[in-house]
C-alpha positions as CSV (number, residue, x, y, z in Angstrom):
1,X,6.1,-21.2,21.4
2,X,6.9,-17.6,20.7
3,X,4.2,-15.2,19.5
4,X,5.0,-12.2,17.4
5,X,2.7,-9.2,17.2
6,X,3.6,-7.2,14.1
7,X,2.7,-3.6,13.7
8,X,0.6,-3.1,10.5
9,X,2.0,-1.6,7.4
10,X,1.5,2.2,7.5
11,X,-1.5,3.6,5.7
12,X,-0.5,5.8,2.8
13,X,-4.0,7.0,1.8
14,X,-5.4,8.7,4.8
15,X,-9.2,8.8,4.8
16,X,-9.6,6.4,1.8
17,X,-12.5,4.0,2.4
18,X,-12.9,5.4,5.9
19,X,-9.4,4.2,7.0
20,X,-7.7,6.6,9.4
21,X,-3.9,6.9,9.1
22,X,-3.6,7.9,12.8
23,X,-5.4,4.8,14.0
24,X,-3.6,2.3,11.7
25,X,-0.2,3.8,11.8
26,X,0.0,5.0,15.4
27,X,-2.9,3.9,17.7
28,X,-2.9,0.2,16.7
29,X,0.8,-0.3,17.1
30,X,0.7,1.2,20.6
31,X,-2.1,-1.2,21.5
32,X,-0.1,-4.1,20.2
33,X,2.9,-3.0,22.1
34,X,0.9,-2.9,25.3
35,X,-0.6,-6.3,24.7
36,X,2.9,-7.7,24.1
37,X,4.2,-6.3,27.3
38,X,1.2,-7.5,29.4
39,X,1.4,-10.9,27.8
40,X,4.8,-11.9,29.1
41,X,8.1,-13.0,27.6
42,X,6.7,-15.3,25.0
43,X,5.0,-12.4,23.1
44,X,7.1,-10.0,21.2
45,X,6.1,-6.8,19.5
46,X,7.8,-6.2,16.2
47,X,7.7,-3.1,14.0
48,X,9.9,-4.4,11.2
49,X,7.1,-4.5,8.6
50,X,6.0,-0.9,9.5
51,X,9.6,0.2,9.2
52,X,10.2,-1.6,5.9
53,X,7.4,0.6,4.4
54,X,9.2,3.7,5.7
55,X,7.4,4.0,9.0
56,X,5.7,7.3,9.7
57,X,7.6,8.9,6.8
58,X,6.0,6.6,4.3
59,X,9.2,6.4,2.2
60,X,8.6,3.1,0.5
61,X,6.2,4.4,-2.2
62,X,7.0,1.4,-4.4
63,X,5.6,-0.8,-1.5
64,X,2.1,0.7,-2.1
65,X,2.1,2.2,-5.5
66,X,3.4,0.9,-8.8
67,X,4.5,2.8,-11.9
68,X,4.9,6.3,-10.5
69,X,1.8,6.1,-8.4
70,X,-0.7,5.0,-11.1
71,X,-1.2,1.6,-9.7
72,X,-2.0,0.7,-6.1
73,X,-4.5,2.3,-3.7
74,X,-2.3,3.4,-0.7
75,X,-4.0,0.8,1.4
76,X,-3.0,-2.6,0.0
77,X,0.6,-3.4,-0.8
78,X,2.0,-4.0,-4.3
79,X,3.9,-7.2,-5.2
80,X,7.1,-5.4,-4.2
81,X,5.4,-4.4,-0.9
82,X,4.5,-8.1,-0.2
83,X,8.1,-9.0,-0.8
84,X,9.1,-6.4,1.8
85,X,6.6,-7.8,4.3
86,X,8.0,-11.4,3.8
87,X,11.6,-10.2,4.2
88,X,10.8,-8.2,7.3
89,X,8.9,-11.1,8.9
90,X,11.5,-13.6,8.0
91,X,14.5,-11.5,9.3
92,X,12.6,-10.6,12.5
93,X,11.7,-14.1,13.4
94,X,14.8,-16.2,12.6
95,X,18.6,-15.7,12.4
96,X,18.8,-17.9,9.3
97,X,16.5,-15.9,7.0
98,X,17.2,-16.5,3.4
99,X,14.5,-14.4,1.8
100,X,15.7,-12.8,-1.4
101,X,14.7,-9.2,-1.5
102,X,14.5,-7.5,-4.9
103,X,15.4,-3.9,-5.3
104,X,12.6,-1.4,-5.9
105,X,11.0,-1.5,-9.3
106,X,12.7,0.8,-11.8
107,X,10.2,3.2,-13.3
108,X,11.1,2.7,-16.9
109,X,11.2,-1.1,-16.8
110,X,9.4,-3.0,-19.5
111,X,6.7,-4.3,-17.2
112,X,6.2,-0.9,-15.6
113,X,6.1,0.9,-19.0
114,X,3.4,-1.5,-20.3
115,X,1.4,-0.9,-17.1
116,X,1.8,2.8,-17.6
117,X,0.7,2.6,-21.2
118,X,-2.3,0.4,-20.1
119,X,-3.3,3.1,-17.6
120,X,-3.1,5.8,-20.3
121,X,-5.4,3.8,-22.5
122,X,-7.8,3.4,-19.6
123,X,-7.6,7.1,-18.8
124,X,-8.2,8.0,-22.4
125,X,-11.3,5.7,-22.6
126,X,-12.6,7.1,-19.3
127,X,-12.1,10.6,-20.6
128,X,-13.9,10.0,-23.9
129,X,-16.8,8.2,-22.1
130,X,-17.0,11.1,-19.6
131,X,-17.1,13.7,-22.4
132,X,-19.7,11.6,-24.3
133,X,-21.9,11.3,-21.1
134,X,-21.6,15.1,-20.5
135,X,-22.6,15.8,-24.1
136,X,-25.6,13.4,-23.9
137,X,-26.7,15.0,-20.5
138,X,-26.4,18.5,-21.9
139,X,-28.2,17.6,-25.1
140,X,-31.1,15.9,-23.1
141,X,-31.3,18.9,-20.9
142,X,-31.4,21.3,-23.8
143,X,-34.2,19.2,-25.4
144,X,-36.3,19.6,-22.3
145,X,-36.0,23.4,-22.4
């Protein structure tokens, strides 16, 4: 059997949840390369998934964020990102890959627009709740004086 060691997807949100971009995007791939070389001809290092996401340039924003950056966290791929992973794995491991690859989501698509509107509603609610909480806090503080 052939073993494939895939470089991880690049980290778009450096420092988020303690994740370090330098470790995930650069140190870990080098370790995997070394392991592949030391393991012999049946182990192959592949950076196709890393490259599908734009590599060190992080050019596939749609792979990690949806709707102009309002969805996604920069750590976990979007549905489109998962499609890119599947296509990269498929094309790297077989000559007869038939994975359909969709084009990047269009920002003004109906689905994206509904997500965008949903986010605006959430942002509006969060804003109103924040203002209310600040008002209550200030009122309570004023009452103590």
